[in-house]
SERO-4910 file (N, C-alpha, C, O; in steps of 0.05 Angstrom, whole numbers):
BEGIN
 pado doro    nc1    nc2    nc3   cac1   cac2   cac3    cc1    cc2    cc3    oc1    oc2    oc3
  Unk    A   1289   2381   1854   1299   2354   1850   1328   2355   1839   1333   2369   1819
  Unk    A   1346   2341   1851   1374   2342   1842   1381   2314   1830   1370   2294   1837
  Unk    A   1401   2315   1812   1410   2291   1800   1429   2276   1818   1448   2288   1830
  Unk    A   1425   2251   1821   1442   2233   1837   1451   2211   1818   1442   2209   1796
  Unk    A   1468   2194   1828   1480   2173   1812   1479   2146   1827   1483   2145   1851
  Unk    A   1475   2125   1811   1476   2098   1822   1495   2081   1804   1500   2088   1781
  Unk    A   1505   2060   1815   1523   2042   1801   1509   2016   1795   1497   2004   1812
  Unk    A   1512   2007   1770   1504   1980   1763   1530   1965   1759   1546   1971   1741
  Unk    A   1534   1945   1776   1559   1930   1777   1554   1901   1771   1538   1888   1785
  Unk    A   1566   1891   1750   1562   1863   1743   1533   1857   1736   1524   1834   1741
  Unk    A   1519   1876   1725   1491   1872   1718   1471   1876   1740   1447   1874   1735
  Unk    A   1480   1883   1764   1462   1887   1787   1465   1915   1798   1487   1925   1801
  Unk    A   1442   1928   1803   1443   1955   1813   1449   1955   1843   1437   1940   1859
  Unk    A   1469   1971   1850   1477   1974   1878   1457   1992   1893   1443   2008   1880
  Unk    A   1455   1990   1919   1436   2006   1935   1445   2034   1939   1428   2052   1942
  Unk    A   1471   2039   1940   1481   2065   1947   1474   2086   1926   1473   2080   1902
  Unk    A   1469   2111   1935   1464   2134   1918   1485   2154   1923   1492   2160   1946
  Unk    A   1496   2166   1901   1519   2185   1904   1511   2212   1893   1495   2215   1875
  Unk    A   1523   2232   1905   1517   2260   1897   1532   2268   1872   1522   2285   1857
  Unk    A   1554   2255   1866   1570   2262   1842   1576   2238   1826   1577   2215   1837
  Unk    A   1581   2242   1800   1589   2220   1783   1616   2209   1792   1620   2185   1791
  Unk    A   1634   2227   1800   1660   2219   1809   1659   2200   1833   1674   2180   1834
  Unk    A   1642   2206   1852   1639   2188   1876   1628   2161   1868   1637   2141   1879
  Unk    A   1610   2161   1849   1599   2135   1840   1620   2119   1826   1622   2095   1829
  Unk    A   1636   2132   1809   1658   2118   1795   1679   2108   1814   1689   2086   1811
  Unk    A   1685   2124   1835   1704   2115   1855   1694   2090   1869   1710   2072   1874
  Unk    A   1668   2089   1875   1657   2065   1888   1658   2041   1869   1664   2019   1878
  Unk    A   1652   2045   1844   1653   2023   1824   1682   2012   1822   1685   1988   1820
  Unk    A   1701   2029   1822   1729   2020   1822   1737   2006   1847   1752   1986   1846
  Unk    A   1726   2015   1870   1730   2001   1895   1719   1972   1893   1732   1953   1902
  Unk    A   1695   1969   1882   1683   1942   1879   1700   1925   1861   1703   1901   1866
  Unk    A   1711   1936   1839   1729   1920   1822   1754   1911   1837   1763   1889   1834
  Unk    A   1764   1929   1854   1788   1922   1870   1781   1900   1890   1798   1881   1893
  Unk    A   1758   1901   1902   1750   1879   1921   1748   1853   1906   1755   1832   1916
  Unk    A   1737   1854   1882   1733   1830   1866   1761   1818   1859   1764   1794   1859
  Unk    A   1780   1835   1852   1807   1826   1845   1821   1813   1870   1833   1792   1867
  Unk    A   1818   1826   1893   1830   1814   1917   1818   1787   1923   1832   1768   1931
  Unk    A   1792   1785   1920   1779   1759   1924   1789   1738   1906   1793   1715   1914
  Unk    A   1793   1745   1880   1803   1726   1861   1831   1718   1867   1838   1694   1864
  Unk    A   1848   1737   1875   1875   1730   1883   1876   1712   1907   1892   1693   1908
  Unk    A   1859   1716   1926   1857   1700   1950   1849   1671   1943   1861   1652   1953
  Unk    A   1829   1669   1925   1821   1642   1917   1844   1628   1902   1848   1604   1906
  Unk    A   1858   1642   1885   1880   1629   1870   1902   1620   1890   1913   1598   1886
  Unk    A   1909   1637   1910   1929   1629   1929   1921   1605   1945   1938   1588   1952
  Unk    A   1896   1602   1951   1887   1580   1968   1885   1554   1952   1888   1532   1963
  Unk    A   1879   1556   1926   1876   1532   1910   1880   1540   1880   1860   1542   1866
  Unk    A   1905   1543   1871   1910   1553   1844   1899   1535   1822   1893   1545   1800
  Unk    A   1897   1510   1827   1887   1492   1806   1858   1496   1800   1849   1493   1777
  Unk    A   1843   1504   1820   1814   1508   1816   1807   1536   1808   1786   1541   1796
  Unk    A   1823   1556   1816   1817   1584   1812   1841   1599   1799   1852   1617   1812
  Unk    A   1849   1592   1775   1871   1606   1763   1864   1635   1756   1842   1640   1747
  Unk    A   1883   1653   1760   1879   1681   1753   1878   1686   1723   1869   1707   1714
  Unk    A   1887   1667   1707   1887   1670   1678   1859   1676   1667   1857   1690   1647
  Unk    A   1839   1667   1680   1812   1670   1670   1796   1692   1684   1772   1696   1678
  Unk    A   1809   1707   1702   1795   1728   1716   1790   1752   1698   1808   1761   1684
  Unk    A   1766   1762   1698   1759   1787   1684   1742   1803   1704   1722   1793   1715
  Unk    A   1750   1828   1708   1735   1846   1726   1707   1851   1714   1704   1853   1690
  Unk    A   1688   1852   1732   1661   1858   1723   1659   1887   1712   1673   1904   1721
  Unk    A   1642   1890   1693   1638   1917   1682   1618   1932   1699   1602   1920   1713
  Unk    A   1620   1958   1698   1601   1974   1712   1590   1997   1695   1602   2004   1675
  Unk    A   1568   2007   1703   1555   2029   1690   1545   2048   1711   1535   2040   1732
  Unk    A   1547   2074   1706   1538   2094   1725   1514   2107   1712   1515   2117   1689
  Unk    A   1491   2108   1726   1467   2120   1715   1458   2143   1733   1464   2144   1757
  Unk    A   1443   2161   1720   1432   2183   1735   1405   2175   1746   1389   2161   1733
  Unk    A   1399   2184   1770   1373   2180   1782   1363   2207   1793   1380   2223   1802
  Unk    A   1338   2212   1792   1327   2237   1802   1315   2232   1830   1300   2213   1834
  Unk    A   1322   2249   1848   1311   2247   1876   1299   2273   1883   1288   2275   1906
***
């Protein structure tokens, strides 16, 4: 049995399983980037309703799972 890693992003566990901690962290950072791009897009389309001033990236946690 080898140790694998999963990402909990914004309080929800993602489905993907990673072989290394580094790959899991890379994926979590990718998700934060996607979230930021989405927030920027919303602000550009309607800045009054979606100001970037209140944007906070979701937190993530990387946990070990045994497979």
